[in-house]
C-alpha positions as CSV (number, residue, x, y, z in Angstrom):
1,X,0.0,0.0,0.0
2,X,3.0,2.3,-0.6
3,X,3.8,4.2,-3.7
4,X,6.3,7.0,-4.0
5,X,6.6,6.8,-0.2
6,X,3.0,7.9,0.2
7,X,0.4,5.8,2.0
8,X,-3.2,5.5,1.0
9,X,-5.5,7.2,3.5
10,X,-5.5,4.9,6.5
11,X,-8.6,6.4,8.1
12,X,-10.7,5.4,5.2
13,X,-9.2,2.0,5.0
14,X,-9.7,1.5,8.8
15,X,-13.4,2.4,8.4
16,X,-13.7,0.1,5.4
17,X,-12.3,-2.8,7.4
18,X,-14.4,-2.1,10.4
19,X,-17.6,-2.0,8.3
20,X,-16.7,-5.2,6.5
21,X,-16.0,-7.0,9.8
22,X,-19.2,-5.7,11.4
23,X,-21.1,-6.7,8.2
24,X,-19.7,-10.2,8.3
25,X,-20.7,-10.8,11.9
26,X,-24.1,-9.3,11.2
27,X,-24.5,-11.7,8.3
28,X,-23.7,-14.6,10.7
29,X,-26.6,-13.5,12.8
30,X,-28.9,-13.1,9.7
31,X,-28.0,-16.3,8.0
32,X,-28.0,-19.0,10.6
33,X,-30.8,-20.8,12.5
34,X,-30.9,-21.6,16.2
35,X,-28.1,-24.1,17.2
36,X,-26.3,-23.9,13.8
37,X,-23.0,-22.2,14.1
38,X,-20.8,-23.6,11.2
39,X,-20.1,-20.1,9.8
40,X,-17.0,-21.1,7.8
41,X,-18.5,-23.7,5.6
42,X,-18.5,-23.0,1.9
43,X,-22.1,-24.2,1.8
44,X,-23.2,-21.3,4.0
45,X,-23.6,-17.6,3.0
46,X,-21.1,-16.6,5.7
47,X,-18.4,-18.9,4.3
48,X,-18.9,-17.7,0.8
49,X,-18.9,-14.1,2.0
50,X,-15.6,-14.6,3.8
51,X,-14.0,-15.7,0.5
52,X,-15.6,-12.7,-1.3
53,X,-14.2,-10.4,1.4
54,X,-10.7,-11.8,1.0
55,X,-10.9,-11.3,-2.8
56,X,-12.1,-7.7,-2.2
57,X,-9.0,-7.0,-0.1
58,X,-6.9,-8.3,-3.0
59,X,-8.9,-6.1,-5.4
60,X,-8.2,-3.1,-3.2
61,X,-4.5,-3.7,-3.0
62,X,-4.2,-4.2,-6.8
63,X,-6.0,-0.9,-7.4
64,X,-3.7,0.9,-4.9
65,X,-0.6,-0.5,-6.8
66,X,-2.0,0.6,-10.2
67,X,-0.7,3.9,-11.8
68,X,-3.5,6.4,-11.3
69,X,-3.1,7.9,-14.8
70,X,-4.7,4.7,-16.2
71,X,-7.9,5.5,-14.3
72,X,-8.3,8.6,-16.3
73,X,-7.1,7.2,-19.6
74,X,-9.2,4.1,-19.7
75,X,-12.4,5.6,-18.1
76,X,-14.1,6.0,-21.4
77,X,-13.4,2.4,-22.5
78,X,-14.6,1.1,-19.1
79,X,-17.8,3.2,-19.3
80,X,-18.8,2.1,-22.9
81,X,-17.9,-1.5,-22.2
82,X,-20.3,-1.4,-19.2
83,X,-23.0,0.2,-21.3
84,X,-22.7,-2.6,-23.8
85,X,-22.9,-5.2,-20.9
86,X,-25.9,-3.5,-19.5
87,X,-27.6,-3.5,-22.9
88,X,-27.1,-7.2,-23.5
89,X,-27.8,-8.3,-19.9
90,X,-31.6,-8.6,-20.2
91,X,-31.1,-11.0,-23.1
92,X,-28.7,-13.4,-21.3
93,X,-29.6,-12.9,-17.6
94,X,-31.7,-15.3,-15.5
95,X,-35.1,-14.1,-14.3
96,X,-34.7,-13.6,-10.5
97,X,-37.9,-12.4,-8.8
98,X,-38.9,-10.5,-11.9
99,X,-35.5,-8.8,-12.5
100,X,-33.3,-9.8,-15.4
101,X,-30.1,-8.1,-14.1
102,X,-28.0,-11.1,-12.9
103,X,-25.5,-12.9,-15.2
104,X,-24.8,-16.5,-14.1
105,X,-21.1,-17.5,-14.1
106,X,-21.9,-21.0,-12.9
107,X,-20.3,-20.7,-9.5
108,X,-21.8,-17.3,-8.7
109,X,-24.1,-14.6,-10.2
110,X,-22.8,-11.1,-11.1
111,X,-24.9,-7.9,-11.3
112,X,-23.3,-5.6,-13.9
113,X,-25.3,-2.6,-12.5
114,X,-23.1,-2.6,-9.4
115,X,-19.9,-2.1,-11.5
116,X,-21.5,0.4,-13.9
117,X,-21.8,2.9,-11.0
118,X,-18.0,3.0,-10.8
119,X,-17.6,3.2,-14.6
120,X,-20.1,6.1,-14.7
121,X,-18.4,8.0,-11.9
122,X,-15.0,7.7,-13.6
123,X,-16.2,8.8,-17.0
124,X,-18.3,11.7,-15.7
125,X,-15.3,12.9,-13.7
126,X,-13.1,12.7,-16.8
127,X,-15.8,14.4,-19.0
128,X,-16.2,17.3,-16.7
129,X,-12.5,17.7,-16.2
130,X,-11.5,17.3,-19.9
131,X,-14.1,19.7,-21.2
132,X,-13.7,22.2,-18.3
133,X,-17.5,22.2,-17.9
134,X,-19.3,24.5,-15.5
135,X,-22.6,22.8,-14.4
136,X,-24.3,26.1,-13.9
137,X,-24.5,26.2,-17.7
138,X,-27.7,24.4,-18.6
139,X,-26.4,22.9,-21.9
140,X,-23.3,21.6,-20.3
141,X,-25.3,20.1,-17.4
142,X,-27.6,18.3,-19.9
143,X,-24.7,16.8,-21.7
144,X,-23.1,15.6,-18.5
145,X,-26.4,14.4,-17.1
146,X,-27.0,12.3,-20.2
147,X,-24.0,10.1,-19.2
148,X,-25.8,9.3,-16.0
149,X,-29.2,8.9,-17.5
150,X,-28.0,6.4,-20.1
151,X,-27.1,3.6,-17.6
152,X,-30.2,4.5,-15.6
153,X,-32.3,3.8,-18.6
154,X,-30.5,0.5,-19.5
155,X,-31.0,-0.7,-15.9
156,X,-34.7,0.1,-15.9
157,X,-34.9,-2.2,-19.0
158,X,-33.6,-4.9,-16.7
159,X,-36.6,-4.2,-14.4
160,X,-34.2,-3.3,-11.6
161,X,-35.7,-0.1,-10.4
162,X,-33.7,0.2,-7.1
163,X,-30.3,0.0,-8.8
164,X,-31.5,2.5,-11.4
165,X,-32.6,5.1,-8.8
166,X,-29.1,5.1,-7.3
167,X,-27.9,7.1,-10.3
168,X,-29.9,10.1,-9.1
169,X,-27.2,10.4,-6.4
170,X,-25.0,11.9,-9.0
171,X,-27.1,15.0,-8.9
172,X,-25.7,15.7,-5.4
173,X,-22.2,15.8,-7.1
174,X,-23.7,18.0,-9.8
175,X,-24.9,20.5,-7.2
176,X,-21.4,20.6,-5.7
177,X,-20.0,21.4,-9.2
178,X,-22.3,24.3,-9.7
179,X,-25.7,23.0,-10.7
180,X,-28.4,25.4,-9.6
181,X,-30.2,24.4,-6.4
182,X,-33.5,25.0,-8.3
183,X,-33.2,21.5,-9.8
184,X,-32.9,19.9,-6.4
185,X,-35.8,22.1,-5.2
186,X,-37.9,20.9,-8.1
187,X,-37.1,17.3,-7.2
188,X,-38.1,17.9,-3.6
189,X,-41.3,19.6,-4.8
190,X,-42.1,16.6,-6.9
191,X,-41.8,14.3,-3.9
192,X,-44.1,16.7,-1.9
193,X,-46.6,16.8,-4.7
194,X,-46.7,13.0,-5.0
195,X,-47.0,12.3,-1.3
196,X,-49.6,15.0,-0.5
197,X,-51.5,14.6,-3.8
198,X,-51.8,10.8,-3.7
199,X,-52.1,10.3,0.1
200,X,-55.1,12.7,0.4
201,X,-56.6,12.1,-3.0
202,X,-59.7,10.3,-1.5
203,X,-60.4,12.9,1.3
204,X,-62.7,15.7,0.2
205,X,-62.1,19.2,1.5
206,X,-65.0,20.1,3.8
207,X,-67.8,21.8,2.0
208,X,-66.3,21.3,-1.5
209,X,-66.0,18.6,-4.2
210,X,-62.2,19.1,-4.2
211,X,-59.8,16.4,-2.8
212,X,-57.7,17.7,0.1
213,X,-54.5,16.5,-1.7
214,X,-55.4,18.4,-5.0
215,X,-56.3,21.5,-3.1
216,X,-53.1,21.6,-1.0
217,X,-50.8,20.9,-3.9
218,X,-52.3,23.6,-6.1
219,X,-52.0,26.0,-3.2
220,X,-48.4,25.0,-2.7
221,X,-47.7,25.6,-6.5
222,X,-49.2,29.1,-6.2
223,X,-47.2,30.0,-3.1
224,X,-43.9,28.5,-4.4
225,X,-44.3,30.4,-7.8
226,X,-44.9,33.7,-6.0
227,X,-42.0,33.0,-3.6
228,X,-39.6,32.3,-6.5
229,X,-40.7,35.5,-8.1
230,X,-39.8,37.4,-4.9
231,X,-36.4,35.6,-4.7
232,X,-35.3,36.1,-8.4
233,X,-37.1,39.3,-9.3
234,X,-37.6,41.2,-6.0
235,X,-37.7,44.7,-7.5
236,X,-40.3,43.9,-10.1
237,X,-42.6,41.6,-8.0
238,X,-45.7,43.0,-6.3
239,X,-45.4,40.4,-3.6
240,X,-48.2,41.8,-1.4
241,X,-50.8,42.1,-4.1
242,X,-50.0,38.7,-5.6
243,X,-50.0,36.8,-2.3
244,X,-53.1,38.6,-0.9
245,X,-55.0,38.2,-4.1
246,X,-54.2,34.5,-4.5
247,X,-55.2,33.7,-0.9
248,X,-58.2,36.0,-0.8
249,X,-59.8,34.5,-4.0
250,X,-59.1,31.0,-2.9
251,X,-60.7,31.7,0.5
252,X,-63.7,33.3,-1.2
253,X,-64.1,30.3,-3.5
254,X,-64.0,27.9,-0.4
255,X,-66.5,30.1,1.4
256,X,-69.0,30.1,-1.6
257,X,-68.6,26.4,-2.0
258,X,-69.1,25.7,1.8
259,X,-72.0,28.0,2.5
260,X,-73.6,28.4,-0.9
261,X,-73.2,26.6,-4.2
262,X,-71.1,23.4,-3.7
263,X,-68.5,23.1,-6.4
264,X,-64.9,21.9,-7.2
265,X,-62.7,24.9,-6.2
266,X,-59.7,23.4,-7.9
267,X,-60.9,25.1,-11.1
268,X,-60.5,28.4,-9.4
269,X,-57.0,27.5,-8.2
270,X,-56.1,26.4,-11.8
271,X,-57.4,29.7,-13.1
272,X,-55.3,31.6,-10.6
273,X,-52.2,29.6,-11.7
274,X,-52.9,30.4,-15.3
275,X,-53.3,34.1,-14.5
276,X,-50.0,34.0,-12.6
277,X,-48.3,32.3,-15.6
278,X,-49.8,34.8,-18.0
279,X,-48.4,37.7,-15.9
280,X,-45.0,36.1,-15.9
281,X,-45.0,35.5,-19.6
282,X,-45.9,39.1,-20.2
283,X,-43.0,40.2,-18.1
284,X,-40.8,37.8,-20.1
285,X,-41.9,39.4,-23.4
286,X,-41.2,42.9,-22.0
287,X,-37.6,41.9,-21.3
288,X,-37.2,40.4,-24.8
289,X,-35.3,37.3,-23.6
290,X,-36.1,33.8,-24.5
291,X,-35.2,32.2,-21.1
292,X,-35.3,34.4,-18.0
293,X,-36.5,33.9,-14.5
294,X,-40.1,34.6,-15.6
295,X,-40.1,31.9,-18.2
296,X,-38.4,29.3,-16.0
297,X,-40.9,29.9,-13.1
298,X,-43.8,29.6,-15.6
299,X,-42.4,26.3,-16.7
300,X,-42.1,25.2,-13.0
301,X,-45.8,26.1,-12.4
302,X,-47.1,24.4,-15.5
303,X,-44.9,21.4,-15.0
304,X,-46.0,21.1,-11.4
305,X,-49.7,21.1,-12.4
306,X,-48.9,18.4,-15.0
307,X,-47.0,16.3,-12.5
308,X,-49.9,16.6,-10.0
309,X,-52.4,15.2,-12.4
310,X,-50.1,12.5,-13.7
311,X,-49.1,11.2,-10.3
312,X,-52.3,9.3,-9.7
313,X,-52.1,7.8,-13.3
314,X,-48.5,6.8,-12.7
315,X,-49.3,5.0,-9.4
316,X,-52.3,3.1,-10.8
317,X,-51.2,2.4,-14.4
318,X,-47.4,2.5,-14.7
319,X,-46.1,1.0,-11.4
320,X,-46.3,-2.8,-11.0
321,X,-48.9,-4.1,-8.6
322,X,-46.4,-4.9,-5.9
323,X,-44.8,-1.5,-6.2
324,X,-48.3,0.1,-6.0
325,X,-48.9,-1.8,-2.7
326,X,-45.5,-0.7,-1.3
327,X,-46.2,3.0,-2.0
328,X,-49.8,2.8,-0.5
329,X,-48.5,1.1,2.6
330,X,-45.6,3.6,3.0
331,X,-48.0,6.6,2.6
332,X,-50.4,5.0,5.1
333,X,-53.2,4.7,2.6
334,X,-53.7,1.0,3.4
335,X,-52.4,-1.5,5.9
336,X,-51.2,-4.8,4.4
337,X,-49.2,-6.6,7.1
338,X,-49.5,-9.9,5.2
339,X,-48.6,-8.5,1.8
340,X,-46.8,-5.4,0.7
341,X,-46.2,-4.2,4.2
342,X,-45.0,-7.5,5.6
343,X,-41.3,-7.0,5.1
344,X,-41.2,-3.6,6.7
345,X,-43.5,-4.6,9.6
346,X,-41.3,-7.6,10.5
347,X,-38.2,-5.5,10.2
348,X,-39.6,-3.0,12.6
349,X,-40.5,-5.8,15.1
350,X,-37.0,-7.1,14.9
351,X,-35.4,-3.7,15.5
352,X,-37.8,-2.9,18.3
353,X,-37.3,-6.2,20.0
354,X,-33.5,-5.4,20.3
355,X,-34.2,-2.5,22.8
356,X,-31.2,-0.5,24.0
357,X,-28.4,-3.1,23.9
358,X,-29.8,-6.0,21.8
359,X,-30.3,-9.7,22.4
360,X,-26.7,-10.6,21.7
361,X,-24.7,-12.1,18.9
362,X,-26.8,-14.8,17.0
363,X,-29.5,-14.6,19.6
364,X,-32.1,-12.7,17.6
365,X,-35.3,-14.7,17.4
366,X,-37.0,-12.8,14.6
367,X,-34.0,-13.4,12.2
368,X,-33.3,-16.9,13.4
369,X,-36.8,-18.0,12.8
370,X,-36.8,-16.3,9.3
371,X,-39.7,-13.9,10.1
372,X,-37.9,-11.2,8.1
373,X,-37.6,-11.8,4.3
374,X,-34.3,-10.9,2.6
375,X,-32.8,-10.5,6.1
376,X,-29.3,-11.2,4.7
377,X,-29.5,-8.7,1.8
378,X,-31.8,-5.8,1.6
379,X,-33.1,-6.0,5.2
380,X,-29.8,-6.9,7.0
381,X,-29.9,-3.7,9.1
382,X,-32.8,-5.1,11.1
383,X,-30.4,-7.8,12.4
384,X,-28.1,-5.1,13.8
385,X,-31.1,-3.6,15.6
386,X,-32.2,-7.0,17.0
387,X,-28.8,-8.3,18.1
388,X,-27.0,-5.2,19.0
389,X,-29.9,-2.8,19.8
390,X,-29.9,0.9,19.7
391,X,-26.3,1.1,20.7
392,X,-25.2,-1.2,17.9
393,X,-27.3,0.7,15.3
394,X,-25.8,4.0,16.5
395,X,-22.3,2.6,16.2
396,X,-22.8,1.4,12.7
397,X,-24.4,4.7,11.5
398,X,-21.6,6.7,13.1
399,X,-19.0,4.6,11.3
400,X,-20.8,5.3,8.0
401,X,-20.9,9.0,8.9
402,X,-17.2,9.0,9.6
403,X,-16.5,7.4,6.3
404,X,-18.7,9.8,4.3
405,X,-17.2,12.9,6.1
406,X,-13.7,11.6,5.5
407,X,-14.5,11.1,1.8
408,X,-15.8,14.6,1.6
409,X,-12.6,16.0,3.2
410,X,-10.5,14.0,0.7
411,X,-12.6,15.2,-2.2
412,X,-12.2,18.8,-1.3
413,X,-8.5,18.6,-1.0
414,X,-8.0,17.2,-4.6
415,X,-5.9,19.4,-6.9
416,X,-7.8,18.3,-10.0
417,X,-11.5,18.5,-11.1
418,X,-11.3,14.8,-12.0
419,X,-10.4,13.8,-8.5
420,X,-12.9,16.1,-6.8
421,X,-15.8,15.1,-9.1
422,X,-15.0,11.4,-8.7
423,X,-14.7,11.7,-4.9
424,X,-18.1,13.4,-4.6
425,X,-19.7,10.8,-6.9
426,X,-18.5,8.1,-4.6
427,X,-19.7,9.7,-1.3
428,X,-23.0,10.5,-3.0
429,X,-23.5,6.9,-3.9
430,X,-22.6,5.7,-0.5
431,X,-24.9,8.3,1.1
432,X,-27.9,7.3,-1.2
433,X,-27.5,3.6,-0.4
434,X,-27.2,4.2,3.3
435,X,-30.2,6.6,3.5
436,X,-32.5,4.5,1.3
437,X,-31.6,1.1,2.8
438,X,-31.9,2.1,6.4
439,X,-34.9,4.2,5.6
440,X,-36.8,1.3,4.0
441,X,-36.0,-1.0,6.9
442,X,-37.6,1.4,9.4
443,X,-40.4,2.4,7.1
444,X,-39.4,5.9,6.1
445,X,-38.6,5.2,2.4
446,X,-40.1,2.9,-0.2
447,X,-38.8,-0.7,-0.4
448,X,-36.8,-0.5,-3.6
449,X,-34.3,-3.3,-3.0
450,X,-30.7,-1.8,-2.8
451,X,-27.9,-3.3,-0.6
452,X,-26.4,-1.8,2.5
453,X,-22.7,-1.1,1.7
454,X,-20.3,-3.8,3.1
455,X,-23.1,-5.5,5.1
456,X,-25.5,-7.0,2.6
457,X,-24.6,-10.5,1.3
458,X,-23.3,-10.7,-2.3
459,X,-20.1,-10.4,-4.3
460,X,-21.3,-7.8,-6.8
461,X,-22.2,-5.2,-4.3
462,X,-19.2,-5.8,-2.2
463,X,-16.8,-5.6,-5.1
464,X,-18.6,-2.7,-6.6
465,X,-18.3,-0.7,-3.4
466,X,-14.7,-1.7,-3.0
467,X,-13.9,-0.6,-6.6
468,X,-15.6,2.8,-6.0
469,X,-13.7,3.4,-2.7
470,X,-10.2,2.1,-3.6
471,X,-10.1,3.9,-6.9
472,X,-10.7,7.1,-5.1
473,X,-8.0,6.2,-2.5
474,X,-5.6,5.7,-5.4
475,X,-6.5,9.0,-6.9
476,X,-6.0,10.7,-3.6
477,X,-2.7,8.9,-3.1
478,X,-1.5,10.1,-6.5
479,X,-2.4,13.7,-5.5
480,X,-0.4,13.5,-2.3
481,X,2.5,12.0,-4.1
482,X,2.6,14.9,-6.6
483,X,2.2,17.3,-3.7
484,X,5.3,16.0,-2.0
């Protein structure tokens, strides 16, 4: 692990080893039944995972001994090779639980999507560095984002939604590299529209024919549009008149519907949004610019309305039945403890039964008796909660936090755009996996089936995360060698 008398960052490697060790012991608890403790046998998951861990250490050392210039030089070849592999995977892969993303090698299955994340991070870093792109430029952002959206689309064709959604983590890196925060705001707004609009779609607003969800989202769209006008065009925005007029007319419509003629006041809200959009377009024409703040806020308002009315259609006609069930259970629209909500409910029971200090290593009854499905892969964090309790969960999360903060520090100190962009891509991917995996185990995020880094059983995810991490360590090592 030496090169030019410079060590790789030992703090990251220490956290990597600690997470892998904790992950293996957790896998022991998740994979074995009461009274069965032969954890080293090749016939067991723990025995196989131990071999995979050994190979990941070898992989990490090989990467650290590689000249870092090759990482930049061959990133394009690696990326397009992985795109080709992703393209042909659905035609040669086995169908595993509806997903065609696993290629059988006889002795094990590999999931190319796990390695494509590393290839994408490298090529995007090179692309931004080589072209000296500034991601506050919309055209340059679109060109760069297309490199991320291509593997996302190919993975969706494999019916592997969870792995595809991970690619949205790259937008955190884009934000660091200059992408306007408005795009992240739009993404957050879309989540709010979907949750509020769908969850309360069946509850009528008192005294009206308007669903509570539709009323609230349309009101949010009005207020957000007016708020953005105030932020981006404060001198030209009659904030008081716009805000007062919008709220007053909406209140009057509600009052008329409640105490007089009962009608759907969403039509009044839509009319108010159209009037607001018309006002902004007139302002846009007066400035004689094709795209200014008025035009962009108008697009936001119209796009928000379109998203609201397409959300229900998406839920009921595009998502698969099992995905629809998971969303409804997550939003509290229905309770299905024997169907879509079974996994999460059992995981919560397992975590809750661990209490403060847990039941002890390999003493978890919920996991030993197989009450929790996928407890060695997607739901392995519930084993931490049951066996090690709140203290163990806190220790694991703090270790992940330490790793992510250290990666952020290393990314910031890079002397090249290539190193910084790749570093932020890596930490964004780790952060996304951690947030979504732990969130779905405790019922805060949808169950989309992505592994917990270094804990979940499987060679593809373990080697994929090892590649991501050690390539960045090699880039950082090269930077410090040049510095000295």
